[in-house]
C-alpha positions in Angstrom: 90.0 96.2 128.3 86.5 95.1 127.7 84.2 96.9 125.9 80.5 95.7 125.0 81.3 94.9 121.7 85.4 93.8 122.0 88.2 92.8 124.1 91.4 94.0 123.9 94.1 92.1 125.8 97.4 94.0 125.7 100.2 92.2 125.3 104.1 92.6 126.5 105.6 93.2 123.5 105.2 94.9 119.8 102.5 92.6 118.3 99.2 92.8 118.2 96.8 89.8 117.0 93.7 91.4 115.7 90.8 88.9 114.4 87.8 91.2 113.5 85.8 87.8 111.7 85.9 85.8 115.3 82.6 87.4 116.5 79.3 85.2 116.2 76.8 87.1 118.2 73.7 88.6 116.1 71.6 90.9 118.6 68.2 89.6 119.5 66.6 92.7 118.4 67.9 92.1 114.8 66.8 88.4 114.5 64.0 89.2 112.6 65.6 91.0 109.4 67.5 87.4 109.1 67.1 84.3 107.1 66.8 81.5 109.9 69.8 80.2 108.4 71.5 83.4 109.4 71.5 83.4 113.1 74.1 81.1 113.0 76.5 83.0 111.6 78.3 80.1 109.9 81.0 82.2 107.6 82.7 83.1 111.0 86.3 82.6 111.6 86.0 79.9 113.8 88.0 79.1 116.9 91.0 81.3 115.9 90.8 82.7 119.3 91.3 79.3 120.9 94.0 78.6 118.0 95.9 81.8 118.9 95.7 82.1 122.4 98.6 80.2 123.5 101.0 81.3 121.3 100.4 84.9 122.1 100.8 84.1 125.6 104.1 82.5 124.8 105.1 85.6 122.3 104.1 88.2 124.6 101.7 89.4 122.1 98.3 91.2 122.4 94.7 90.3 121.1 92.1 92.4 120.0 88.6 89.9 119.5 85.2 91.2 118.8 81.8 89.5 119.7 79.3 90.4 117.1 79.1 88.5 114.0 80.5 89.8 110.5 76.8 89.3 109.0 76.1 92.7 111.3 78.8 94.2 110.1 82.1 93.7 108.8 84.9 95.2 110.9 87.5 94.5 108.0 85.9 96.7 105.1 86.1 100.5 104.7 83.4 102.5 106.1 83.0 103.9 102.3 82.2 100.5 101.5 84.0 100.1 98.6 85.1 96.8 97.3 88.1 95.5 98.3 88.7 93.3 95.6 87.2 94.5 92.1 86.6 92.6 89.3 85.6 89.9 92.0 82.7 88.8 94.5 83.4 90.7 97.3 80.9 91.1 100.8 79.9 94.4 101.7 80.0 96.6 104.8 76.8 95.2 106.2 77.2 92.0 103.8 74.4 91.2 102.7 74.8 87.6 100.9 76.5 83.9 102.6 79.7 83.6 101.3 77.6 80.7 99.0 76.3 83.8 97.4 72.4 83.2 98.9 70.9 86.5 100.6 71.3 86.7 104.3 68.2 88.6 104.6 64.6 88.5 104.8 62.7 90.4 101.3 63.0 93.9 102.3 64.5 93.7 105.5 68.3 94.8 104.8 69.6 97.3 106.8 68.7 100.9 105.3 71.6 103.8 105.4 70.2 104.6 108.7 71.0 101.5 109.9 74.1 100.6 108.2 75.5 104.4 110.0 73.8 102.9 113.2 76.0 99.7 112.9 79.0 101.6 111.9 79.4 104.1 115.2 77.8 101.2 117.7 80.2 98.5 116.5 82.6 99.3 113.3 84.0 102.4 115.1 85.0 101.5 118.7 86.7 98.7 117.4 88.9 100.9 115.0 89.2 103.0 117.9 90.8 100.3 120.0 92.8 98.9 117.4 94.2 102.7 116.8 94.7 103.5 120.1 96.5 100.0 121.1 99.0 100.6 117.5 99.5 103.8 118.8 100.6 102.7 122.2 102.8 100.2 120.9 104.4 102.4 118.7 105.4 104.5 121.6 106.6 101.9 123.9 108.7 99.5 121.2 109.4 102.0 118.6 107.2 99.7 116.5 103.8 98.1 116.3 103.5 94.6 114.2 99.8 94.0 113.6 99.0 90.5 112.5 96.0 89.8 111.0 94.6 86.2 111.7 91.7 85.0 109.5 90.0 81.6 108.6 88.0 80.6 105.4 86.4 77.6 103.7 88.9 76.0 101.4 86.3 76.3 98.5 83.7 79.0 97.8 82.7 79.5 94.2 81.0 82.7 94.6 84.3 84.1 96.1 87.1 82.1 94.2 87.9 79.3 91.8 89.1 75.8 92.5 90.5 75.4 96.3 92.6 77.8 98.6 96.1 77.1 99.6 96.2 76.0 102.8 98.0 79.8 104.3 97.1 82.9 102.3 99.8 85.6 103.4 98.7 88.7 102.3 101.4 92.1 102.7 99.4 93.8 99.4 102.3 92.9 97.4 104.7 94.3 100.0 103.4 97.6 100.5 102.2 97.1 104.3 105.1 95.8 105.8 108.8 95.7 105.4 110.9 93.9 102.6 112.4 92.1 105.2 109.3 90.8 106.8 107.5 89.6 104.1 110.5 87.7 102.8 111.0 86.3 106.8 107.5 85.1 106.8 107.5 83.7 103.4 110.7 81.7 104.1 109.0 80.2 107.2 105.9 79.4 105.0 108.1 77.6 101.9 110.3 75.6 104.4 107.9 73.5 105.5 105.5 71.0 103.3 102.6 70.0 105.5 100.8 73.1 104.1 100.2 74.4 101.0 101.1 78.0 101.0 100.9 81.3 98.8 102.0 85.0 99.2 99.8 87.5 98.2 97.6 85.6 95.8 93.7 85.7 96.3 93.6 87.2 99.2 96.0 90.0 99.7 95.2 91.4 102.7 91.4 93.5 103.3 91.0 96.9 104.8 92.9 96.8 108.0 95.8 95.3 106.6 95.8 98.3 104.1 94.8 100.8 106.3 97.4 100.2 108.9 100.0 98.7 107.6 102.5 102.1 107.2 106.2 100.7 107.8 107.6 103.8 106.7 105.7 105.4 110.2 107.2 102.2 112.5 103.9 100.4 111.8 103.2 97.5 109.9 100.7 94.6 109.1 100.3 91.5 107.5 97.2 89.2 107.0 97.1 85.1 107.2 93.9 83.6 106.1 93.9 80.1 106.9 91.5 77.3 105.4 89.5 75.8 108.0 90.6 72.2 106.8 94.0 73.2 108.9 92.4 73.2 112.1 88.9 71.9 111.7 86.9 69.4 109.7 85.6 71.1 107.4 81.0 70.7 106.8 79.1 71.0 103.6 78.3 74.5 102.3 75.3 75.9 104.6 76.1 73.7 107.4 77.1 75.2 110.8 78.4 73.4 114.0 82.2 73.3 112.9 84.0 71.8 115.6 87.8 72.7 116.1 90.1 69.3 115.3 92.2 69.1 118.2 95.3 66.9 116.3 95.0 69.3 113.2 95.2 72.2 115.6 98.7 70.7 117.6 99.8 70.6 113.9 99.2 73.8 112.3 99.4 75.6 115.7 103.4 75.5 115.7 103.8 76.9 112.8 101.6 80.0 113.2 103.8 80.5 116.3 107.3 80.3 113.9 105.2 82.6 111.7 104.9 85.1 114.5 108.5 85.0 115.9 109.8 85.6 112.4 107.9 88.4 112.3 109.2 89.4 115.5 113.1 88.8 114.6 112.8 90.2 111.5 112.1 93.5 113.3 114.6 93.2 115.9 112.8 91.7 118.8 114.1 88.4 120.4 111.1 86.3 121.6 112.2 82.4 122.2 109.2 80.4 122.1 110.5 77.8 124.2 110.4 80.6 127.3 
């Protein structure tokens, strides 16, 4: 299913991989609002479609991929724009700052209430309608829906968090968005390897999508993986764009991601052989 703002590629099984921050486009009629640096969409979750697509094909998972930048509207924030992490620096539904803290918009040109509502209706609502509809279809067809939220981020962003993030940050909203067996199985996969540092429910416990759609009591689970850029790219300096995937690093992390998703499936009674 191709929509002007996203693409939904249904899979063969119960797993859907959502990537709400991979879009990098900013409509031309909005360019005048932004500082020049913002037009490069540097805080995008770069190359995750390329990283996850081969895994999705092997596991029969679906993909949900937006086209537009989180700088336009953040698909992983609540429509009421309430903070996701009280007490910490947060980005808004329509972000006004880079992850480094500087303003995204030229003075006086940040979106007003009417523009925010337009963006909500034009970009945010269609994505969530597609997400909700696909999860319902998966529940009806397979008895369960397994949602995996794929994200990536810089290793160090002092405006958002202290120090350096672990490589792989699994979020389950402290176990509320998925079954205990799911959290345990995925944690075992992460803990069994030593190549990448990892944590479960650390700084990133799950954003709006994980919290909103993770309803294990209804046969609908959600988990989030926030992965550092360094796992599959050459990280550049703060404020620099032009990130390129590092195929050697990607080849190293991709099998672990596949094992993590396979564990998600198997913990819930779905057999999926990676070698098939």
